C-alpha positions as CSV (number, residue, x, y, z in Angstrom):
1,M,13.6,-16.8,41.7
2,R,16.1,-18.9,43.5
3,Y,18.7,-17.2,45.7
4,V,22.1,-18.8,45.4
5,S,23.2,-17.1,48.6
6,I,20.5,-18.9,50.6
7,D,21.5,-22.2,49.1
8,A,25.1,-21.6,49.8
9,L,24.5,-20.6,53.4
10,R,22.2,-23.5,54.1
11,T,24.7,-25.9,52.5
12,L,27.4,-24.4,54.8
13,A,25.1,-25.0,57.8
14,I,24.4,-28.6,57.0
15,V,28.1,-29.4,56.2
16,L,29.1,-27.9,59.5
17,M,26.4,-29.9,61.3
18,V,27.5,-33.1,59.8
19,A,31.2,-32.5,60.7
20,V,30.4,-31.5,64.3
21,H,28.0,-34.4,64.9
22,F,30.3,-37.1,63.6
23,A,33.1,-35.6,65.7
24,E,31.0,-35.1,68.7
25,N,29.4,-38.5,68.8
26,L,32.2,-40.8,67.5
27,A,35.4,-39.3,68.7
28,E,37.5,-40.1,71.8
29,A,37.9,-36.5,72.8
30,H,35.1,-33.9,72.7
31,P,35.7,-31.4,69.9
32,S,35.7,-28.4,72.3
33,T,38.6,-29.7,74.4
34,A,42.2,-29.1,73.8
35,A,42.8,-32.9,73.7
36,A,40.8,-33.0,70.5
37,G,43.6,-31.3,68.6
38,P,43.7,-28.4,66.1
39,W,41.7,-30.1,63.3
40,A,38.7,-30.8,65.6
41,L,38.9,-27.3,67.1
42,A,38.9,-25.9,63.5
43,V,35.6,-27.7,62.9
44,W,34.1,-27.0,66.3
45,V,34.5,-23.2,66.4
46,P,32.7,-22.5,63.1
47,G,30.4,-25.4,63.9
48,E,28.9,-23.3,66.7
49,F,27.4,-21.1,64.0
50,A,25.7,-23.9,62.2
51,A,22.5,-24.1,64.3
52,P,22.1,-20.3,64.5
53,L,22.5,-20.1,60.7
54,F,20.0,-23.0,60.1
55,T,17.4,-21.5,62.4
56,F,17.9,-17.9,61.1
57,L,17.5,-19.1,57.5
58,S,14.2,-20.9,58.5
59,G,12.8,-17.4,59.2
60,V,14.2,-15.9,56.0
61,S,12.9,-18.8,53.9
62,Y,9.5,-18.8,55.5
63,R,9.1,-15.1,54.7
64,L,10.1,-15.7,51.0
65,W,7.7,-18.7,50.9
66,V,4.8,-16.6,52.1
67,R,5.6,-13.9,49.7
68,G,5.6,-16.4,46.8
69,R,2.3,-17.8,47.9
70,E,0.8,-14.3,48.1
71,S,2.1,-13.3,44.7
72,R,0.3,-16.3,43.2
73,G,-3.0,-15.2,44.7
74,D,-3.3,-17.8,47.5
75,E,-5.7,-16.8,50.2
76,D,-4.4,-16.0,53.7
77,E,-6.4,-18.9,55.1
78,A,-4.8,-21.4,52.8
79,I,-1.3,-20.1,53.6
80,T,-2.1,-20.4,57.3
81,K,-3.4,-23.9,57.1
82,S,-0.4,-25.1,55.1
83,S,2.0,-23.3,57.5
84,I,0.4,-25.0,60.5
85,R,0.6,-28.4,58.9
86,R,4.2,-27.8,58.1
87,G,5.0,-26.8,61.6
88,L,3.2,-29.8,63.1
89,F,5.0,-32.1,60.6
90,L,8.4,-30.8,61.6
91,F,7.5,-31.0,65.3
92,G,6.3,-34.6,64.9
93,L,9.3,-35.5,62.8
94,G,11.5,-34.2,65.6
95,I,9.8,-36.4,68.2
96,A,10.1,-39.4,65.9
97,F,13.7,-38.6,65.2
98,N,14.5,-38.5,68.9
99,V,12.9,-41.9,69.5
100,L,14.0,-43.8,66.4
101,V,17.5,-42.3,65.7
102,W,18.6,-41.5,69.2
103,L,16.9,-43.6,71.9
104,P,13.4,-43.7,73.4
105,E,14.5,-42.0,76.6
106,D,15.6,-39.0,74.5
107,M,12.1,-38.4,73.2
108,F,11.9,-35.0,74.8
109,N,15.5,-33.6,74.5
110,W,14.1,-30.8,72.3
111,D,16.5,-31.0,69.3
112,V,16.6,-28.5,66.4
113,L,13.8,-30.3,64.5
114,T,11.2,-29.8,67.2
115,F,12.3,-26.2,67.6
116,L,11.9,-25.5,63.8
117,G,8.4,-26.9,64.0
118,V,7.6,-24.5,66.9
119,A,9.3,-21.6,65.2
120,M,7.1,-22.1,62.1
121,L,4.0,-22.1,64.2
122,V,5.1,-18.9,66.0
123,L,5.8,-17.2,62.6
124,T,2.5,-18.4,61.3
125,T,0.5,-16.8,64.1
126,T,2.6,-13.5,64.1
127,R,3.4,-13.0,60.4
128,A,1.0,-10.1,60.0
129,A,2.5,-8.3,63.0
130,P,4.7,-5.2,62.3
131,S,8.4,-5.9,62.0
132,G,9.1,-4.0,65.2
133,V,7.0,-6.5,67.1
134,H,9.1,-9.4,65.9
135,L,12.3,-7.6,66.7
136,L,11.0,-6.6,70.2
137,A,10.0,-10.2,70.8
138,A,13.4,-11.5,69.7
139,A,15.2,-8.9,72.0
140,A,12.9,-9.9,74.9
141,A,13.6,-13.6,74.4
142,A,17.4,-13.0,74.5
143,A,17.1,-10.7,77.5
144,V,15.0,-12.8,79.8
145,S,16.6,-16.2,79.0
146,P,19.5,-16.0,81.5
147,A,17.0,-15.2,84.4
148,L,14.6,-17.9,83.3
149,R,17.5,-20.5,83.1
150,E,18.5,-19.4,86.6
151,L,15.0,-19.8,88.0
152,S,14.6,-23.2,86.3
153,D,17.9,-24.5,87.6
154,Y,19.4,-25.1,84.2
155,A,22.5,-27.0,85.5
156,A,20.4,-29.6,87.2
157,F,19.1,-30.8,83.8
158,W,22.6,-31.5,82.4
159,T,25.2,-34.1,83.0
160,P,28.6,-33.3,81.5
161,G,28.0,-32.7,77.8
162,Y,24.4,-33.7,77.4
163,F,20.8,-32.9,78.4
164,D,19.4,-35.5,80.9
165,P,16.0,-34.6,82.3
166,D,13.5,-36.7,84.2
167,L,10.4,-37.8,82.2
168,S,8.1,-35.7,84.2
169,L,5.6,-33.1,83.0
170,A,7.5,-30.3,84.8
171,D,10.9,-31.3,83.4
172,V,9.5,-31.8,79.9
173,G,7.9,-28.4,80.0
174,L,11.0,-26.6,81.3
175,G,13.2,-28.4,78.7
176,F,10.9,-27.2,75.9
177,L,10.9,-23.6,77.1
178,F,14.3,-23.0,78.8
179,T,16.7,-25.9,79.5
180,G,16.7,-28.3,76.5
181,Y,19.2,-28.4,73.6
182,F,17.2,-25.8,71.6
183,P,14.5,-24.3,73.9
184,V,12.1,-21.6,72.8
185,F,14.1,-19.1,74.9
186,P,16.3,-17.7,73.5
187,W,16.5,-19.6,70.2
188,I,13.2,-18.2,68.9
189,A,15.2,-14.9,68.3
190,Y,16.9,-16.4,65.3
191,P,13.8,-17.2,63.1
192,L,12.1,-14.0,64.2
193,V,14.9,-11.8,63.1
194,G,15.4,-13.8,59.9
195,Y,11.8,-13.3,59.1
196,V,12.1,-9.5,59.5
197,A,15.4,-9.3,57.7
198,A,14.3,-11.2,54.5
199,P,12.4,-8.3,52.8
200,A,15.2,-5.9,53.7
201,V,17.9,-8.1,52.0
202,F,15.7,-9.6,49.3
203,P,13.2,-6.9,48.5
204,G,10.1,-7.8,46.5
205,A,7.6,-5.7,44.6
206,R,6.1,-4.3,47.8
207,D,9.3,-4.2,49.8
208,R,12.2,-1.7,49.9
209,G,15.7,-2.8,50.4
210,S,17.4,-1.5,53.5
211,R,20.8,-1.5,55.2
212,W,19.4,-1.8,58.7
213,P,20.4,-5.6,59.0
214,V,24.1,-4.7,58.6
215,A,23.8,-1.8,61.1
216,L,21.9,-3.8,63.7
217,G,24.2,-6.8,63.2
218,S,27.3,-4.7,63.7
219,G,25.9,-3.3,66.8
220,L,25.0,-6.7,68.2
221,M,28.5,-8.0,67.6
222,A,30.0,-4.9,69.3
223,V,27.8,-5.4,72.3
224,A,28.7,-9.1,72.5
225,V,32.4,-8.4,72.3
226,T,32.0,-5.8,75.0
227,M,30.2,-8.3,77.2
228,L,33.0,-10.8,76.9
229,I,35.6,-8.2,77.7
230,V,33.8,-6.6,80.6
231,R,33.1,-10.0,82.1
232,N,36.7,-10.4,82.9
233,T,37.1,-6.9,84.5
234,P,36.3,-5.6,88.0
235,A,33.3,-3.9,86.5
236,A,31.6,-7.2,86.1
237,S,30.9,-7.3,89.9
238,W,28.1,-4.8,89.6
239,L,26.7,-5.9,86.2
240,P,24.3,-8.7,85.4
241,P,26.0,-12.1,84.8
242,F,26.8,-12.4,81.1
243,G,27.7,-16.1,81.1
244,G,30.6,-15.9,78.7
245,W,30.5,-17.7,75.4
246,S,28.5,-20.9,75.4
247,M,26.1,-22.6,73.0
248,F,24.6,-24.9,75.7
249,P,23.2,-22.8,77.2
250,A,23.0,-20.1,74.5
251,T,24.4,-17.2,76.5
252,T,23.5,-13.6,75.7
253,A,26.9,-12.9,74.2
254,Y,26.7,-16.0,72.0
255,V,23.2,-15.1,70.8
256,F,24.1,-11.4,70.1
257,F,27.4,-12.3,68.3
258,T,26.0,-15.1,66.1
259,L,22.9,-13.2,65.3
260,G,24.8,-10.1,64.5
261,A,27.2,-12.0,62.2
262,L,24.3,-13.5,60.3
263,L,22.7,-10.1,59.8
264,V,26.0,-8.7,58.5
265,G,26.8,-11.8,56.4
266,L,23.4,-12.4,54.7
267,P,23.5,-9.1,52.7
268,Q,27.1,-9.7,51.8
269,A,26.3,-13.2,50.5
270,H,23.4,-11.8,48.5
271,R,25.6,-9.2,46.9
272,L,28.5,-11.6,46.1
273,L,26.5,-14.6,45.0
274,D,23.2,-13.4,43.7
275,R,24.3,-10.2,42.1
276,G,27.9,-11.1,41.3
277,G,27.1,-14.3,39.6
278,V,28.7,-17.8,40.3
279,G,29.4,-20.9,38.3
280,G,26.8,-23.3,37.3
281,R,28.5,-26.2,39.1
282,F,28.5,-24.3,42.4
283,M,24.8,-23.5,42.0
284,A,24.0,-27.2,41.2
285,V,25.9,-28.5,44.2
286,T,24.6,-26.0,46.7
287,G,21.1,-26.3,45.3
288,I,21.1,-30.0,45.8
289,F,22.4,-29.8,49.4
290,S,20.0,-26.9,50.2
291,R,16.9,-28.6,48.8
292,H,17.6,-31.8,50.7
293,S,19.0,-30.3,53.9
294,L,16.3,-31.9,56.0
295,T,16.9,-35.3,54.5
296,I,20.7,-34.9,55.0
297,Y,20.1,-33.9,58.7
298,I,18.1,-37.1,59.4
299,L,20.3,-39.4,57.2
300,H,23.7,-38.5,58.6
301,H,22.4,-39.3,62.1
302,V,21.1,-42.7,61.0
303,I,24.4,-43.5,59.2
304,H,26.6,-42.9,62.2
305,L,24.4,-43.5,65.2
306,W,22.6,-46.7,64.4
307,P,25.8,-48.7,63.9
308,L,27.1,-47.1,67.1
309,W,24.1,-48.3,69.1
310,A,24.2,-51.8,67.5
311,W,27.9,-52.1,68.4
312,G,27.3,-51.1,72.0
313,A,24.4,-53.5,72.4
314,A,26.4,-56.4,70.9
315,T,29.6,-55.9,72.8
316,A,28.5,-54.4,76.1
317,E,24.8,-54.7,76.4
318,D,24.6,-50.9,76.5
319,P,23.9,-49.1,73.3
320,T,25.7,-46.0,74.5
321,E,28.9,-47.8,75.5
322,H,30.9,-46.5,72.5
323,W,29.3,-43.1,72.3
324,R,32.0,-40.4,72.2
325,N,34.8,-42.9,72.4
326,A,34.5,-45.0,69.2
327,M,37.5,-43.7,67.3
328,P,40.2,-41.0,67.0
329,M,39.0,-37.5,66.0
330,T,40.7,-37.6,62.6
331,A,38.8,-40.8,61.7
332,A,35.5,-39.3,62.8
333,L,36.1,-36.2,60.6
334,G,37.2,-38.5,57.8
335,L,33.9,-40.4,58.0
336,A,32.0,-37.1,57.9
337,A,33.8,-36.1,54.7
338,V,33.1,-39.6,53.1
339,F,29.4,-39.2,54.0
340,L,29.2,-35.7,52.4
341,V,30.8,-37.0,49.2
342,A,28.7,-40.1,49.0
343,V,25.4,-38.5,49.8
344,Y,25.6,-36.1,46.8
345,P,25.0,-38.6,44.0
346,L,22.2,-40.2,46.1
347,L,20.5,-36.8,46.3
348,C,21.0,-36.3,42.6
349,L,19.4,-39.7,42.0
350,L,16.4,-38.6,44.0
351,D,16.0,-35.6,41.9
352,R,16.4,-37.4,38.6
353,T,13.9,-40.2,39.5
354,G,11.4,-37.9,41.1
355,R,11.7,-39.8,44.4
356,A,11.2,-37.1,47.0
357,G,13.1,-37.1,50.3
358,I,11.6,-35.9,53.6
359,E,11.0,-32.4,52.1
360,G,8.8,-34.1,49.4
361,W,6.8,-36.0,52.1
362,M,6.3,-32.7,53.9
363,R,4.9,-31.1,50.7
364,W,2.7,-34.1,50.0
365,L,1.2,-34.1,53.5
366,C,1.0,-30.4,54.1
367,E,-0.1,-28.8,50.9
368,D,-3.4,-28.8,49.0
369,D,-3.4,-29.1,45.2
370,R,-2.8,-25.4,44.7
371,G,-0.2,-25.3,47.5
372,R,1.7,-28.2,45.8
373,V,2.1,-26.1,42.7
374,S,3.3,-23.2,44.8
375,S,5.7,-25.4,46.7
376,E,7.2,-26.6,43.4
377,D,7.7,-23.0,42.4
378,T,9.0,-22.2,45.8
379,S,11.6,-24.8,45.6
380,R,13.2,-22.5,43.1
381,S,13.0,-19.7,45.7
382,N,14.6,-21.4,48.6
383,A,11.6,-22.2,50.9
């Protein structure tokens, strides 16, 4: 079955990503600054939940996809091969995206696409492990990340606002693991916890529903708030550094709070949208955006970055000349809204004509004949 809650949450994530990226890359003031104004801040604050939501749902969807394949009698070896191909496809797509959509020198900035590929490979190799192992690994990733960033000199890899490493083997490796935009540590915690939470929130024939995601999520949010409060008191002098609230780097308080909010929010979305029932139009729109979220992610970058690079190369001989200073914030957010409205009929056309987007390419390349049938069925169950 298809879960409207997953479609709705994935749609929310991609809409927030589009808004934040248009604002971040085109506007004259960075969205996180006071100079950006209240409209930009209203987008930026919830926008910091977009990547956690997207990566968390990747773990949830992978668990449901595996369950669907198993219920159709697919052998474990076939599922593993298909999963590995999907992970490598996403990783390769991420590298190509960095080179062709950003610039060649950004090949190894470790964006969300390369991370999703790595996450799928990790989940593939550990999917048979007990749930406690996944939760322990997620906790360990969050716990050790501050120390690993300190040891790797995180700040040396960043200029104000963006990741800027040397193209050396050491810097590439450190960026992949600790210092890039979406390094393995601590971001692997989101898909790992999503993978474990899926059967508790969406129980199948062999699963039992559970309320532990809400309990754990509430606890994580309480710990995060306590960290932020204690950080500004004299007690902080004898406690480990918490780092405050930051997405780059993803501090412990940020990871705990966003992950906790997702664990609390997913069951509520399931109860309200899957069990409560929603209108057909809502299901149609969120279904389209959810099924084509990968295509939207690539396309919205192409739409606003390629003209920016061309303008810079034509007027200043530097493609990045107008990056982050092309227009007022309100204009950037307006263009984001125009893109979201305009892309919907395009995606509907892809569905009607059977012309698959990037998701279809992934299925064609990564599935065998039996797997393609499973993938078509799985498109109705949010994988």
